[in-house]
Every structure is written in C-alpha cells, then in structure tokens.
N, C-alpha and C positions, 0 to 999 in steps of 0.2 A: 504493499500500500503506500503511495506516495505521500510526500511532506503535506502538500496542499489537501490531499485527501483526507489525511489525518485530522488535520485543522477543522476541515468541514464536519467530520463525524463527531469530534469533540464539540463542536458548536450546536450541533443538533442534540447532544447528550444533555448539554447545559439547559437547552431550551425544551427537553422533554420534562417538565415536572407534572405533578398531578393537575387535572381539568380545574381543579377548584384555584389552585396556585396560578395556573396560567390566566385565567379568568381574572382572578382579583389582581394579578401583576399588571395584565393590559388595562384593566380599570384605572389603577394608579398612574400609568403613563398617560392615558387619555386626560384624566384629571389636571396632570401636571402640564401638559401641553396646552389645555385650555387656559391655565393660570399663566402660560407663557414662561414656566420654569423648565428646567433641564429635568429629564425623567429620572426618578429616583431609582436607587439600586432596588432590586426587586425584594430582598429580605428584608428591606426597610420597611416594608408596608404592613402595617399593624392589623390589616384585616386578615392576614394569613395567620395560621396557627403556629406556636413556637415550633411544632415538628416541621413544618413546611419552610419556615424561615431558616431553621438551622441547616435543613438539607440544601437550601439554595445556597446559603454563604458558604458551607462546607465545600461545594463543588470550585469555588473559586480560590479556595486556600492552597497554597503552596506547601510542600512537605515541611520547610523551615518554618512557616506560620503556624502550621498545626503543633510543631514541635514545642513553639513558645508557650502555647496554651497548657502543655502538660508539665510545666516546669518551673517552679516556684521559688522565690528568694525570700531571705529573712531581710525585713525592712529595717534593719538595723546593724551598724557596723558589728564585725565581729573580729577583733584585733587578734584574738587567740588563734585564728585561722588565717589570718592575713586577709579578711574578707571585707570589702567595701560594699554597703548597700548600693542597689540601683539608684541612679540619681533621681528616677522617676517615682522613686516610693517615698512614703511619708516618715519623715524622720522619727526615729524610735517607735516603729510600728512592729506588728508580727509578721507580716508577709507582703510579697508583690509578685504578680505575675502578668507578663507582658500581654498586651491585646493584639489587635491586628488594624491599627488605625486606618489604613487605605479603605479598608471594608467596612470601617463603623464598629468594630468591635473594641470595645474599651478595655483599658488595663484593669485588672482585679488588684484593688488595695484591701487590705485584710488587717482586722483588729481583733485583737483579744476583747473580751471573753463574755461569760454568761451574765456578770452582775453589773456591767457597764462597759464604756469604752476604756480599755486598759492602755497603759502605756509601758514601754520598757524603760529601764531605768537609764539616767543619763541628766544632762545639763537642761533638757528642755521637755520637760516630762508635759503630758495634756493634762490639765485638770477638767474632770467630768464628773457628771452624777452616778453614785454608787449605789445599786438597789441592795437590800439585805442579801445575805448569803442565798444559794439557791435552794439549801434544804429548809431556809426560812420561809421562802415563798412557797414551798411544799406544805409547810406546816399552816399555810393561810387554809389550804383547802378551798381555794377559791380560784376558779378559771379566770374570772373576769379581771382579777388583781394581775394574775399572771400575765393574761395579753397586756394589759396597760403597762406592765414594767417593760415587756418585750418591746412594745412600741415605743416607749421612751428612749430604751437604747439605742434602737433603729434610727430615730430621728437624731440622735446626738451623732451617731456614727456617721450619719450622711453628712451632716453639718461640717464634721470634722475632715470629710473628704473620703470616707470609705464605703465600699460598696459589697464587701462581704465581712460579716461578723461571725466570729470562730466561737460560737455560743450554743447552747443545747446539751448540755452534759445531763446524760440520764444513767448512767452506771449505778444499778440499784448497790444497797448498801449490805454487801454480803460481810465486809469486815468493817466494824465500827472504828477500828484504828487507823482506816484510810486517812491519809492526809488531805485528801481532796473531797471527802465527803460533802464538805461545805459548799461544793459547786454543784452538787448533784441533787435528786428529787425523792431521796429516802429509799426505803426497803419494798415498797409494793409496786408491782408492775402497773396497775392501772392509775394509781394515783401519780407517779413518777412520769408515767408515759403523758398523761392528759396535762399535767401542769406544765411539764418541759414543752409538750407540743403547743400549748397557747403562748409559750414565751416566743418559741420560733416563730409562730404564726404571726404574732405581734411585730417582731423585728422584720419580718419580710414585707411587711405592710406598707413598708417605707421603700419600695423598690430596692431591696437589699436582698443577698442570700444568706442565709443562715445555716449553719451546720448542724449535724446530729453527731454526736461523739460520747465517750470513744469506744468505738465501735471494734471489739468487743470483749468483755470480761476483764478490764481494767480496773479490778478492784481493789488494788492495793499499789502503793508507790513503791515499797521495798523490791528491790530488783525488778522494776518495772520494764527495764530493756530487755531483760533475758528470761524472765521466769515463764513457765508452761502450765497454763491454766487447763486441766483435764476436766471434762465435763461431758456426759453423753448428750446427743442431740434431743431427746424427749425432754430431759430435764432444762437444757438451755433454751428449747422453745418455749417452755413454760414460766420462764423467769427471766433472766437478763435480756433475752432476745425479745420477748413479749413485751417488755417495758419499752426498748427500742422500735419495735414494730407499731405500737400504739402510738408513740411520739411522732414517728414517720407518718401515720394515718392522720394524725391530728394536726400536726404541723406542715406537712408537706415541704420538708427541707430541700434546698437546692443542691447541697452536699452533705457527704457523710465523712467523717473524719476516722480514720482506723486506727487502731492503738499501737502501744510499743510492744506490748506482751506476745508472747507465741499463745496458740490455743489448739489443743491436741496435737501439740509437735510442729505447727507450723506459724510461722509470724503472721499477725492479723492483717499486716499489708500486703502480705502475699498469700493469703489463705483462700484457697479455690472455695470451699465449703462457706466460708463467712461472705465473701466479695460475689462470687458468681452464683453460686446456688441459693444461698438464703436470700441475701440483699436483692440482688437483679433479677434472678429469675423467679424466686417464690413471692417476693414482695413487689416487683414490679418496679423497683426505684429507676428514675430516669434522669437523676443528676448524676454529678460526678463523685468518685471517691478521691479524697486527699489524703494524703499521708500525714500523721504527727511529725512535729518537726524533729527529725532524726529516728523516723520509723522505717524508712525504706532500706532494703538489705540486697537488692538484687535488680537487675534490669529485665530478663525475659522471663523468670518466674513471677515477678511483681505484675509485670504488663499482661501476661496470659492469664494469670490468677486473678485479676479484677482491678489492681490499682490502677487508676486513671490519671494521677497527677502527682508528682514527688514535690513535696512542699519544703520551704525552709531553708535551703541551702545557703550556709555551709554545714548544717547539722549532722548531714548523713557522711558516711565513710567517702562516697564518690558521687559523682554527677550521673547517677544511673539512666536518668530519662534525658540527658542531654546527648552528646555525639554516640555514647553507647547504645542508646534507644534507636537512633537512627541506623547504625550500623545493623542492628538485628532487624531492623525492617527491611533493609535493602538486601541481607542476606537470608530472608524467609524465616527468622526464628520467632518473630513476632509479624502476624499476617498484617497486610495493608487494611483489611477489613476491621481487624481489631484496633488497629491504630486509629483509623477513622472514627471507630466507635469510641474511644478515649476522647477525641477532640468534639465529637458531637456531644458527647455528655457534659463537657464543659459549657458550650454553647448553649443547649437548651434551656438550663436556668437563667441564662442571661437574657433570653428573650422572655421566657414566662414570667420572669418577677420585674422585668422592666429595666434593668442594668443598661440595656442597649438604647431604650426609648427615653431614658431620663437620666442622662450622664450626670455623675456627681460633680458638684461645684462647691468646694470650700466656703463655708460662711459661718465661721464660728460665732460670730456676733448675733446671729439670729437665733441661737440656743437661750432660751428663758431658764436659766439655772434655778431660779426660785420655784418656778412652777414644776420643773422636773423634781426638784428636792421634796416636793410634796407628794407626788407620786412614789417616790422611794420611802418616805415617811409613812404613807398609807399602807404599803406592802408591810413593813416593819410592824406597825399597829396591829394589822391583821394576824401577824405571825408569831406574836409573842404568845408564849404558853404559860399559864397559870398553874403550877404544877401542885402547890401546897398552898393553903390559907387558913390557918387554924384561927379559930374565934374571930373571923372576918377581919384580920390583921390589915388587910387591904381592902378596899382603897384607902389611902392615907388620910388622916384627919388633919386638917389645916391648923390645930389647935396645938399641935406637939410644938414646945417651944426650944427644945435641943434637938437637933436631928443630925446624926454621925454617918458621914459619906466615907466609906473606908474601900480602898483598894482600886487594883485596875486601871489606875490613872484616870478615873471618874472625873477628876477635876478638869481634864483637858478634852477628853473625847471618847470615842467608841473604836473597837478593835475591828480590823479586817483581816481576812485570811490571805495567805501569801502565795506566791507563784505568778503564772502567766496571766491569770485573772485579776491581778492588782490593778485596782482602779485608783488614781491619785485624786485627792479632793481639789475642787476649787478653791484657789487662794492659799494652798499650800497645806502641808500636814499639821496635826496637833503637835503641842509641846513635847510629846514623847516621841521618841524614835529608837526601835532597839531589834533585839534578834540578829540574825546574820546579815554582815555588810552586804554580801552578795546573794544572787539568787538562791533560794527563794525569798530572801529577804528583799528589803529590810521589813520589819515589823513596823506596820504603820497604825495611827490612830486618826479617824475623821474629828475634824474639830465641832463637833456636837456634843458639848460636855454635859452628861447627866447632872452634875452637881448643880452646873449654872441652872439648867432647867427646873432643877427642884428648888432652888432658892428664888427663881421667879414666881414660884407659885406659893412658897412659904415667907412670904415677905416680913412675918412678925416673928419668926423663928431665928435662931441661930443655927447655921448650918456650918459645921465643922469637919474638915477633911483630914484624914490618915492614910497614907500611902499603904497601909497593910504589911509592909515589910518587917514590922516588928510585932509580933504576936501579941505581947504584953502591953505594948504602947497602945494598941488597936484595942484591946480588952479594957484598958482604963478608960480610954475615951467613950467606948461603948457603955460602961457602967455609969458614966456620968450624964448619959443622953436619955431622952425620952423613947427614941427608937432608932434603929441602926439600919442603914441600907449597906449591904456589904456587896461590892462587885467583884466577881471573881472570872478568869478567862483561862481558856485554853486555845493557844496559838496553834492553827494547823496550816499546811501549805502543801503545794505542789512539791513532789520528789522527796517528801519524807513522810513517815507514818510516826503516830505517837507510839511509845513503847507500852503504854497501858492506858486504861480510862481514867486513872486517878488525875486529879487536877495538879498541875506542875508547880514548882517553887514554893513549897509547903503550905499553899493556900488552904487545903483541908485543915491543916492544924490551926492556922488564924481565924477560919471560920468557927471552929469548935471552941477556941478561947473566947470568940466575942459573943458566941450563942450562950456559952456558960455565964458571961458577965450581964447579959441582958436577953432575956427570952423573946423581946420584940425585934426580932432579928429579921430582917427582910434579905435573901440572897438573891441577885440577879447574875445569872448566868450569861456570857458570852462565848460560847463555845462553836466548834465547828461539827458538832454531833453529841452522841450519848457521852456522858461522864457518870462517873460514881458519886454517890453523895453519903459519906459516913456519918455525917453531922446533921443529916435529915430530920430525925426525930426531935433534934434540939431547938431548930429554928422555926419561926413562926410562919414565914412565907417563902415561897421560890418561885420566880419567873425566870423562863428560858428566853432569853432575846436573841439568841444567834449571834451572827455578826450583823449588827442592825443597820448598817449603810450609812448614807451622808447625814441623813437627819435622825439616827438612831437616838442621841442624847434625849432629844425632844419627843420621840416616840416612847420611850422607856418612862420619862417623867408623866406623859399622858395617862400611860396605863396606871402608874403607881398611884395617880391623885384621883382615877376614875372618870376622867375627861373621856378616855376610851375604855370600853368593857373589854377584857382580854377573851380572844375568841379562837386563837390558836390551838390546833390539835397536834401531837407529835407525828411526824411522818415516818419515825424509826422507834423501835423498841429501845428502852433504856435497861440494859442489863443489871442484874444486881452483883455480879462479878463477872470477872473474865472467864470462869470456869463453866459458865453456861453456854458460852459460844462453841459453834462447831469446831474450831481451832483455837483453844484457850491460849496457846502461845502463837505468836504471829509467825508465819512461814517466813524462814530467812532473814529474821531479826536478831541483832543487828545486821545491817546488809554488808555482804561481802562483793566488792565491785565484780560486776559480770559473772557472778554464780548463776548457773542455770538450775535453778531449782524447780522442784516440782510442786504444784499446789493441786491438791485433789479435793473438788469440790463435793465430798461426800454427803452433804446435806442436799444435794440435787436441786430440786424446785422449791424445796422448805426453807426458804429464807425469811429471817426477820420473825415476825410474830408467828408464822407457820412453824418454824423450828421449835419456838417455845411451846405452842400448842402440842406439837408432835410428842415433844419430850417431856410433857407435863411440868414445864418450869415456871415460877412464878417470877416476873421482871420487876425491875424497881419501879418502872413507870411502863405500861403497855403501849403499844402502837394505837394511834388514834386518841390518845388521853388528853384531856385539858378541860380546867375548870372555867368558871365564870363568876362574875359579881353578882349574877342573876341564877336563877334555876330553871329547868326546863323538863318538860313532860314530854315523853314520847310515845305514841300509842296509836290505836287504831289500824294497825298493821295489817293489809291485805295484799294479797299475791294472787295472780291468775298467768296462766300460760296462754300467750296468743301469738299464734305463728311460730311455736316454737320458742319464744323467747319469754322469760320471767319478767313480768312488769309487778312493781311493788308500789304501792302508795301507804302512806302514813300521815299522821297528823303531829304537830310540834307545837307546843305551847309554852310560852314563857310565863313561869307560875311565880316569877320573883318581884321584885320591886324596881328594878331598872331595865332599861332596854339593854339588848344584847343578841348575840349571835350564836347558833349552835350549830354544830356539824353532825347531821344524823348518817349514820353510816349503816348500809346494809351488807351483811356477811350471809354467805350460802355454805351449806354443808352437805355432804351426801349423806343418806341413810343407810344405804345398801352399797353404793359404789365405793370403790378405793381411790383415793387422791393422796397426794404426796402429803397433806397435811389435814385435819380435821376440818378446816374451814378456810375461805377466800373472802377478801373484799370484793363485793360485787358492784357497788355503786356508793355514792353519798351525794348529799346536799348540805350546802350552807345557808341558812336561813337567818334574816334579821327581823328580829321582832320586838315591839314596844312591850312595856311591862301589861301582863294579862292578855296580849294577843296571841292568836294562834294561826296556823296554815295548813294547808295539806300540800305535801310534797311527792314526788313520783320518781322513780328510777327505773331504767330497762338494764337489766343485766347483760353485759357483752356474752354471748354463747360460749366463747373460748373458755369463760371463767366458771363454766360448770362443765367442761369438756377435759379430756385428757388426749394429749398429742400422741399420734401413731408415726413413729418415724418410717415405716416400711410403705405405707401409703400416702404419705406426706397430708394427713387428715387429721382432724380434731373429731374425736368420738364423744359423743354424749350417751351414757349408758342409760337405759331405761330404769326407772325408778323413782322412789320418794326423794324430795330434797326440802331440807330446812331452810326457810329464808327467815333471818333474824335482824331486828331492829336494836341498834346499840349506839352508845356513844363514844364505845372504844372495843377494842378486840377482847377484853375480858370483862366487859359489863356483866356484872352480876344481875342487872335488872332487864337485861335484854329479854325482849319478846320475840316470839316465833311463831310461823304458821308453816305448814307443809304443803308443798305443790307435788305434781307428778309430771315428769317428763319422759316423753316418748324416746326411744333411741333415735339418734339422728347423726348425720355426718356432715362435716363442714369442712370446706375446703381449707388450704393452707393458711388463707387470709379471713378465716372465720364466716365465710358464706355458707349458707345451707346448700348441700349437694342433693338435689331432688333424685 
C-alpha cells in the first residue's frame, strides 16, 4: 500500500466514528460556521458522551503524547534524589501529569488529601481549611455533612489551581493501631463506603477528579511497602472490598489509587486480581488506576495487570512508565490495545467530570475561608461523641467560678494528624509545633483554642491553664477548681503505627491524678482512633473530639456548653484491651526496614464489632455508641420484604427536654443461615428532633448485606430462611427491638443486582 493511500485510509478511519458522534460533530461545525468561527475540534463538542469524546481525541494522539498521560511527577523538589519538580507544577504539591495542550487536554495538578488541600512542607505552604479527620466525619453518620465537606474541599482545591484531589480513603479499620485510621471511615463497610462515597461526590461536584484509596488492604503502616496481606476472596469481597465497592458506587470516583502493600503475594499496583478482575471487570470501573507515590515496581507486569499511571516520580526506583514502557509497547510485551486503554482511562474522567471543559484558573482570593471554616465546624460538631456523662455534668453550667483547663496545648489550639494529608492552617500554625521535624511531621495544632472559646462563654469565671506535664501540679489546680476540663491526645500519622492503644506521654497517669483531686473532671479526647481509658470510672464525663479541624476549639466549646447537643456515634469499636483484637501484637512492630512480613487476616470478614460479637467480647465502647444531652425512644419497628429487599420503618421520639439528633441503626441477623458474624449493620438514619417531637424513618437494606459471597460463581447468595431485623442505638444495645422477616433464596450478581 502506497504512502498516499495509507494517509487516505487513516483519514477515513478517523472520520468513521459512531453515527451519533458524526451527527453531533457536524452539527457543531455547522453552528460554528453560522457564527463565523473556526470549526471546533470534534472531541470538544459537549453534546457527545465522554466515551465518544475520549475515542475521538485518542485517535489524534501520538504515542509520546499518550505516554505523558500515564506518567506522573512529584510536585515538589526532592533534593535527596536530585529531582526538580516540573516548572508547570504547583509549588509544594503532591503531583503533576502533563496533558496535551495542542488537543485541549489539560495538565493534571494533584493535591493531597481527604481533610483539605494539603501542602508539602517548605517555605511556601498553602494555608487552607481543614475538615475534621476522616474518622470524625464517619462519626457524624450524616451523608449530607460528608458531601458538604467534600464540596468545600473541591472548591478550595480548584481555587488553588488543582483539578485532581487525592482524597477518598476508605480502608476499613482492621487494625486500630494503624497510624492512618484518622484518614479513613471506620470499621463497617456500609458506613465507611457511604460516607467516603459522599465526600468523593462532593469533591467531584467542582469539576474535579477525586480518588478512591488505598486499594487495597493497606490496613497498617508498619512495613507497608513490603508486607503481604493474606485473605481469601470470599472474606475480601464481604469486608474491605465491599467498603470500597460501595464508595465507588456512591461517589463514582474518576481514579483509584492502588496501595503499597502486597496482597496474596503480589504488589497491589501490579495485582491482576485486584485491578483487572475485581475493579475493572467485575465492578466496571471506567477511570484510571494511579499508583501511590513509590508503589510501582515494574513495567510489563504493572501495565498488563492493570496499573494505568505511575505516580510521583522520583519515589519509585525507576521510571517504569517512561522509556521502558515505550520499549515494551514497541516490542509487544505490552500490547497497543492495552496502552490505548491506559490513556483512554485517564482521558475519560477528564471529560466526564468537566476538567477539559472547565480549565482551572487559580484564584485564591475567591476562597471564603470564614464560610468554609463554618463548614468544617459543623462537621466537627456533628462528629463529637459523648461517651460518658455522669450526673449530667455536661453541658457545663456558666456559674462555675473556677474552671481548670489542662493539657494538650488547649491554650493555643487543636491537634491534627500527620503525613501527606497535613493541611496547614490559614494564617499560620498555633503556638505549639512538635513531633518529628521531617515527614510525617511536624505535629501541628490549628489556632482554634478550646481554652479561649471556653473563656468567651464563661466571662465571669476564672479560667486557668496548666500544660499537664506535671501530674502533681495539674492535680493541685484541679483540687482548687469547681470543674476541670482535661484535654488529652494521641498523635497519629502516615508511615507510623502506634505501639498500643494507651495515651502517650504519661497522660493516663495525669488524668487519674486530676480525677482523684476533683470528681467533676471532663476528659476531651483528640485521637486518631480508639484508645484505652483506665481512668474511665473516676471521671465525670468524656468527649471524643477526634482531630476536630480548623474551627475545632470553637466546636468543642459549643458542645461543652450545650450550644450544640452532641450527636456523634462511634464508627469503630473501642476495645477494652489489645488482648481482644484478632492480632493482640501488631505484626512486624517495631518495624524492620523492608521486612517482607506476612499478615494473615484470620478474622476474615468479621471486622470490628463483628469480631467482638463472634467471640462474645465486651468492648470499652461498642460500635455505633454515642450519648446525647437529651433522651430518645426508638420503636414501632416494622419490616417487610418487597421485591426481595428488606424495608424497615420505625419511629424516633425525642423524650428529653432539649432538641437533639439521634442515629437510629438497623442490624440484620440470620436465624438459620451462617454468616461470618452474628449480625451486620443494614442501614441507619440520623434524625433531628425538637424536644417532644417524633418522626418516622425508613431504611432499605442493601441485599449484599444479607447475602454471602460465592467465589466460584462470582455471585452473592441469599439463603432462604428467617432473618431478625433489629432497631438499636448501637451494636450492643440491650434495649434493641426486633422483628422477623422471611427471605426467599436469591442470587445477586457481583454488584448486588438480582439475577432472574
């Protein structure tokens, strides 16, 4: 075939798109001609589907242009590797990927992370609004709050010039000592999946791409680069993968970030089972899989087994998706079809979520930090969990003349978690800065002082601060005070796990001394997850405030004084001791660098409260637990099966004297069938009621939550029989009421749809 003939055939191939594409493209050209303008590029026609636009532009790309899309850089200089960030990247940012300007395909500017627009350390950190930690948002049990927080992050991210937010952490809490639990959504697949899915949806409502991470089984930081997580397919699909699947369905993320660890012997970022079989084939994911920064280990296996984009050069040992990938394609080790699929997957979300049609234009002055701070504050107020309140010690009475505030730098601010998700506060950090000098530090406090917020509400009281480092001095102040507010913390961060669940720095001994000196002691916890409380029986009240975000001090004070009625409920079980855990000793701790440890998830799908139920263990505080300044009555439970689905309705009444919110939880238990645990969370509703008011609420149980996954057929099987539907305020609620329904045998496909 001659050269001219080849050109003619190529031109015909480009022209032969689908009929719908051709008509729409011609229509756009006609409109342009009428307006006297140059005919637009066909793929810029918004009337086409993302698939059509992707196919059109892909045909115009050269091999080198496609290679740019699958290769990402760190957005910060890395002098230890002799690396200089691309000049087009945003300073001290997480990542950057070159687009194809001649075709209208923008660069990708990537920012960490899930609680706000993070900044790498250095001389020019970005000040942004920080949400409370991810586990705090999960503690709200409120999908609207989760969406609002995501939407706020997305809007700030665009204003800073980013169009990809590396948010959407949904690794369920198998290991309560995991240093990154604060970023995630707790231990239950339904709760974590829905909450994080809404955050993703909120972020992407701003013409942004959000990620779903860390895929998968990245459940501890110790030896995270080399450990091998061993779990069978059935258990995986009913636990960690189900949480990720629900988040994917709820949020429709444009990208998925694969994790550092190995899963059943293969690195997650070159794991055919995780990437090709589960994510792309079974779940139908259309976006791209990006590696975590430093999680790529090969060229041919990674590309063929489902990785679409190498991220964060120079963190990997080699530029696997650079010249090596080009050579592999030319030599046939990676097919051209697969290479085109990699580029297609990057392009599709760029059209689907409006990155192409709505190019970012940095405008930091457009950010209303005050309004965004209130979004964060509401999230925090909804998340704070009242764990104990003897003799109605809270809310605080304003007639206390002497108020002691002790510990945790409460005079200057509130704690945040460390690592890549670190958001730097607007206007600079609070007066204290500690912890490691380099990553995952520093340990930062946001300048929202709980003590100052207390002083603003107790104008006729004497508020005295003690740093809590000397237990005797703290106890002396407590004895001289009418009421004591003790702030304690547990700083957790990416790349490190905590050795145990005890509070560090002798804080338990300090709390015990203070409580002994004054029974009117209120403990305010700022933690990344569950902690032990050996002093619990001796204090009057306990609040779990998590890492409460930019306006955390104000949120805590509003709850302490009753301006906000606490309504958070635990998204994770608080064990009574480490001996109750499936792995009482953390695998591989203390870490030996590059040790290839094996972690065997013997608990299977029985994670968190399911493990405690299965083993008959009594935790310190159960999953779903949370008190209020009011009282609520749950009742009138009714359940019916319609079209194979369990539909439950019930009443919630505020029987107390103040307005408040209750989280009504529906659990399902098999009467005859065998599950991994006695019960599962099937649904929940958070209701807001004035004193004396009542309402009726409904939930429909996802059929996967009453089924067992079958690996051989890739289906979910519902066994015929009776099932108990229970209405409770937490997972071990002795006052729970229940009814029984009968389910017929049924088969669901891999995505939970009924198979006829």
